[in-house]
Structures are given as C-alpha cells and as structure tokens.
C-alpha positions in Angstrom: 264.6 144.1 75.9 264.5 145.1 79.5 267.6 146.7 80.9 268.6 147.4 84.5 271.5 149.7 85.3 272.9 150.1 88.8 274.5 153.2 90.2 275.9 154.2 93.6 278.5 151.7 94.5 281.9 152.7 95.7 284.4 152.7 98.6 283.0 153.6 102.1 284.4 153.3 105.6 283.0 151.0 108.1 279.9 152.6 109.7 279.2 154.6 106.6 276.2 154.7 104.3 275.6 154.2 100.6 272.5 154.4 98.4 272.3 152.2 95.4 270.0 152.9 92.5 268.6 150.5 89.9 267.2 152.2 86.9 264.9 150.2 84.6 264.4 150.8 80.9 260.6 150.6 81.4 258.0 151.2 84.1 258.8 149.3 87.2 255.1 148.4 87.5 255.7 146.0 84.6 257.7 143.8 87.0 256.1 141.5 89.6 259.1 142.0 91.9 262.5 143.7 92.0 265.4 143.2 94.3 268.9 143.6 95.3 271.4 140.7 95.5 275.0 140.6 96.3 277.9 138.3 95.6 281.2 138.4 97.5 284.3 136.7 96.1 284.1 132.9 96.5 280.5 133.1 97.7 277.1 132.5 96.2 274.9 135.3 95.1 272.4 136.1 97.9 269.4 138.2 98.4 269.8 141.5 100.2 266.2 142.9 99.9 263.3 142.8 97.5 260.0 144.6 96.9 256.9 143.5 95.0 254.6 145.4 92.8 252.3 145.6 95.9 255.1 147.1 97.9 255.7 144.1 100.1 259.3 144.0 101.2 261.6 141.2 102.3 265.1 141.5 103.8 267.9 139.2 104.5 268.7 138.8 108.1 272.0 140.5 107.5 270.2 143.6 106.1 267.4 144.0 108.5 267.6 147.2 110.5 270.4 148.5 108.4 268.9 148.6 104.9 265.8 150.0 103.3 264.5 149.2 99.8 262.2 151.6 98.1 261.1 152.7 94.7 260.6 155.8 92.7 258.1 155.0 90.0 258.4 158.4 88.3 262.1 157.5 87.6 261.6 153.8 87.0 264.1 153.2 89.9 264.5 151.0 92.9 266.7 152.2 95.6 268.6 150.5 98.4 269.7 152.6 101.3 272.4 150.9 103.3 273.6 152.2 106.7 276.1 151.0 109.3 278.1 149.3 106.6 280.5 146.5 107.6 283.5 145.1 105.8 281.5 141.9 105.3 279.1 143.9 103.2 281.8 144.1 100.5 280.5 142.6 97.4 279.2 143.2 93.9 275.6 144.3 94.2 273.1 143.3 91.5 269.6 144.5 90.7 267.1 141.8 89.6 263.6 142.1 88.2 261.0 139.5 87.5 258.7 140.1 84.5 256.3 137.2 83.9 258.4 134.1 83.7 261.6 136.1 82.8 264.3 137.2 85.2 266.5 140.2 84.3 269.8 141.1 86.0 271.8 144.3 85.9 275.5 144.4 85.4 276.3 144.9 89.1 278.0 147.7 91.1 281.0 147.2 93.4 280.6 148.1 97.1 283.7 148.0 99.2 283.7 148.7 102.9 287.2 149.3 104.2 289.1 151.8 106.3 
C-alpha cells in the first residue's frame, strides 16, 4: 500500500519561508500527479500546488509567485518551497498522489504563521 509522509511544517514568522517534503513509499514516477493541499480550521481543503509525471505544474492563485513545487525522484520526494508566508497560510498541509484511479493522502503537517 502506498504511503505518503510529510515533513517540514512548523511555526514561522510572517514573511518567513518553509520547505515541505512529501516522501513516497515507492517511485514518484508511479503516480500520474502529486500535489500539496491545505486545510485551515473551518475551511474546505484546497489545492496549493501540483505537479504531473510530465512535470507540468499548477498553482492556486494564493500560491503563485510565493511557492514552488518540485520533485526529487532519487528520494521519491515532492517538495513545496513557500516564501513570504502570511498568517492566512496557517493550515494543515497535506500531500496527495494519484495512482491510476486511486488517490492517496498523507497524514498532514501543521504550518503556523504567526509573530
């Protein structure tokens, strides 16, 4: 069974940066697409950024210009670099992978942006 494990969350001041990592239990080339989503308290889970097997990327408007999604195939990892963080970026960030008709989620990592 595929497993995704997120790393890199934490507390950061406004304007700061964080890099989130999502490590898969198998080659990331087995997945059609991988992405990062986030869910703030009382809100729906929403896309932050995604990347396909062909390296096409997609970003939410809120992430454009501030975030970069990339992958390290040697480590079976998808990364999300987030800069210029704002308090409204506070949420649990989840990694998601699509394999065939299946969707797999990680357990999430908390990101808190606060002074």
